[in-house]
C-alpha positions as CSV (number, residue, x, y, z in Angstrom):
1,M,39.6,19.9,37.3
2,T,41.5,17.1,35.6
3,P,41.4,16.9,31.8
4,V,39.8,13.9,30.2
5,P,42.2,11.8,28.1
6,A,41.6,11.9,24.4
7,A,41.2,8.2,24.2
8,T,38.3,8.3,26.6
9,T,36.6,11.1,24.7
10,A,37.0,9.4,21.4
11,S,35.6,6.1,22.7
12,A,32.7,7.8,24.4
13,A,31.5,9.6,21.2
14,P,30.8,6.4,19.2
15,D,28.8,5.1,22.2
16,R,26.6,8.2,22.2
17,T,26.2,7.9,18.4
18,A,25.2,4.3,18.8
19,D,22.8,5.2,21.5
20,R,21.2,7.9,19.3
21,M,20.9,5.5,16.4
22,A,19.3,2.9,18.7
23,D,16.9,5.5,20.0
24,R,15.9,6.5,16.4
25,K,15.4,2.8,15.4
26,A,13.2,2.4,18.5
27,E,11.2,5.5,17.7
28,N,10.8,4.5,14.0
29,P,10.5,0.7,13.8
30,G,10.6,-0.5,10.2
31,G,12.1,2.7,8.8
32,A,13.6,1.1,5.7
33,L,10.5,-0.9,5.0
34,R,8.4,2.2,5.5
35,R,10.5,4.2,3.0
36,L,10.3,1.3,0.5
37,G,6.5,1.1,1.0
38,E,6.2,4.9,0.5
39,A,8.2,4.9,-2.7
40,L,6.4,1.9,-4.2
41,S,2.9,3.1,-3.2
42,R,3.6,6.6,-4.7
43,L,4.8,5.0,-8.0
44,L,1.7,2.8,-8.2
45,Q,-0.4,5.7,-7.4
46,R,0.9,7.5,-10.5
47,V,0.3,4.4,-12.6
48,G,-3.3,4.3,-11.2
49,G,-3.7,8.0,-12.0
50,L,-2.6,7.5,-15.5
51,A,-5.0,4.6,-15.9
52,L,-7.8,6.8,-14.6
53,V,-7.0,9.5,-17.2
54,V,-7.0,6.8,-20.0
55,M,-10.3,5.4,-18.7
56,V,-12.0,8.7,-18.5
57,G,-10.7,9.8,-21.9
58,W,-11.8,6.6,-23.6
59,T,-15.2,6.8,-22.0
60,V,-15.7,10.4,-23.1
61,V,-14.7,9.5,-26.7
62,D,-17.0,6.5,-26.6
63,V,-19.9,8.5,-25.4
64,V,-19.3,11.2,-28.1
65,S,-19.0,8.5,-30.7
66,R,-22.3,7.0,-29.7
67,L,-24.0,10.4,-29.7
68,L,-22.6,11.8,-33.0
69,F,-22.1,8.7,-35.1
70,R,-24.4,6.2,-33.4
71,H,-21.4,3.8,-33.2
72,P,-19.6,3.0,-30.0
73,L,-15.9,2.4,-29.9
74,P,-15.1,-1.3,-30.1
75,G,-13.7,-2.8,-26.9
76,S,-14.7,-0.1,-24.6
77,I,-15.9,-2.4,-21.9
78,D,-12.6,-4.4,-22.0
79,L,-10.5,-1.2,-21.8
80,V,-12.5,0.3,-19.0
81,E,-12.4,-3.0,-17.0
82,S,-8.7,-3.2,-17.5
83,T,-7.9,0.3,-16.5
84,L,-10.3,0.0,-13.5
85,V,-8.2,-2.8,-12.2
86,L,-5.2,-0.5,-12.4
87,V,-7.0,2.4,-10.7
88,V,-8.2,0.3,-7.8
89,F,-5.2,-1.9,-7.1
90,C,-2.5,0.7,-7.9
91,G,-4.2,3.2,-5.5
92,L,-4.8,0.7,-2.7
93,A,-1.3,0.9,-1.2
94,E,-1.3,4.7,-0.9
95,G,-4.7,4.7,0.8
96,F,-3.5,2.1,3.3
97,R,-0.2,3.9,3.8
98,R,-1.9,7.2,4.6
99,G,-4.6,5.4,6.8
100,E,-7.4,6.7,4.6
101,Q,-9.5,3.6,4.6
102,I,-13.2,4.1,5.5
103,T,-13.3,3.6,9.3
104,V,-16.0,3.7,11.9
105,D,-14.7,5.6,14.9
106,I,-17.7,5.5,17.3
107,F,-15.6,3.9,20.0
108,D,-12.5,6.0,19.6
109,H,-13.5,8.6,22.3
110,A,-15.2,6.1,24.6
111,V,-12.3,3.7,25.2
112,P,-9.0,4.2,27.0
113,P,-6.0,5.2,24.7
114,R,-4.3,1.9,25.1
115,L,-7.4,-0.1,24.2
116,L,-7.7,2.2,21.1
117,V,-4.1,1.3,20.1
118,A,-5.0,-2.4,20.6
119,M,-8.1,-2.0,18.4
120,R,-6.1,-0.3,15.7
121,L,-3.5,-3.0,15.9
122,L,-6.2,-5.7,15.6
123,G,-7.5,-3.9,12.5
124,A,-4.0,-3.7,10.9
125,V,-3.4,-7.4,11.6
126,A,-6.8,-8.3,10.1
127,A,-6.0,-6.2,7.0
128,L,-2.6,-7.8,6.6
129,A,-4.2,-11.2,7.0
130,F,-6.8,-10.4,4.4
131,L,-4.3,-8.9,2.0
132,G,-2.1,-12.0,2.4
133,L,-5.0,-14.3,1.7
134,L,-6.0,-12.2,-1.3
135,A,-2.4,-12.3,-2.7
136,W,-2.3,-16.1,-2.2
137,A,-5.7,-16.4,-4.0
138,V,-4.7,-14.4,-7.0
139,W,-1.4,-16.3,-7.6
140,A,-2.9,-19.5,-9.2
141,P,-5.2,-17.6,-11.6
142,L,-2.2,-15.4,-12.5
143,V,0.0,-18.4,-13.3
144,D,-2.9,-20.0,-15.3
145,A,-3.6,-16.9,-17.3
146,Y,0.1,-16.6,-18.2
147,R,0.4,-20.3,-19.0
148,F,-2.7,-20.4,-21.3
149,G,-2.4,-16.9,-22.8
150,D,-5.9,-15.8,-21.8
151,T,-7.1,-12.5,-23.3
152,K,-10.1,-10.2,-22.9
153,P,-13.0,-11.0,-25.2
154,D,-13.1,-7.9,-27.5
155,L,-9.6,-6.5,-27.3
156,P,-6.4,-8.5,-27.5
157,I,-5.4,-7.5,-23.9
158,P,-3.7,-10.4,-22.1
159,I,-5.2,-11.1,-18.7
160,Y,-2.0,-12.0,-16.9
161,P,-0.6,-8.4,-16.8
162,L,-3.9,-7.3,-15.1
163,L,-3.6,-10.1,-12.5
164,L,0.1,-9.2,-12.1
165,A,-1.0,-5.6,-11.4
166,I,-3.5,-6.9,-8.8
167,E,-0.8,-9.1,-7.2
168,T,1.8,-6.2,-7.2
169,G,-0.8,-3.8,-5.7
170,I,-1.6,-6.2,-2.9
171,V,2.1,-7.0,-2.1
172,V,3.0,-3.3,-2.1
173,T,-0.1,-2.6,0.1
174,I,1.3,-5.2,2.6
175,T,4.7,-3.5,2.4
176,A,3.1,-0.1,3.0
177,T,0.8,-1.4,5.9
178,L,3.4,-3.5,7.8
179,P,5.3,-0.5,9.3
180,S,2.1,0.9,10.7
181,A,1.3,-2.4,12.3
182,V,4.8,-2.6,13.8
183,R,4.5,0.9,15.1
184,L,1.2,0.1,16.8
185,A,2.6,-3.1,18.3
186,V,5.6,-1.2,19.7
187,T,3.3,1.5,21.1
188,L,1.1,-1.1,22.7
189,I,4.0,-2.9,24.2
190,R,5.5,0.3,25.6
191,G,2.1,1.2,27.1
192,G,1.7,4.4,25.1
193,S,-1.2,5.8,23.0
194,S,-1.1,6.4,19.3
195,S,-1.5,9.9,17.8
């Protein structure tokens, strides 16, 4: 048996490392984007959770105030509307990232696995298209609300931060959804089935 020269061994190791890294990238398309989407969606989920606590707490105090003192808290509707925007749009990305949208799966067991992947990819592309359209539609009102200084009727809550929260939630939802769509496309191209 002849020994392998050290130069050959050293040059072969980086090739194997490069091959392993390429395999990992192929198995996990959009890894960096996926991690960014996860981090941002979890952060927004915490903001939405905090907004939910504020909304529930304010509503409880408002109801108690109505019952005990026959006087509601001023601006309750504005505050609840504002926090509801945060609850919905800050929680949207995490729901999409986890795939926890409401789905109808009556065809899932009746179609071949590859067709199921294609159907899921079509759903992801449709969701991304809708989210992109929604982000585009919110932009002009956001700019106008900022430019004109619009506020809620009862409380001096500016409207543009709420629209900015909507826009941010939508963009983060796109960021969280895109890796799933890429994974489904790669799976479909390779001829596999999704789990």
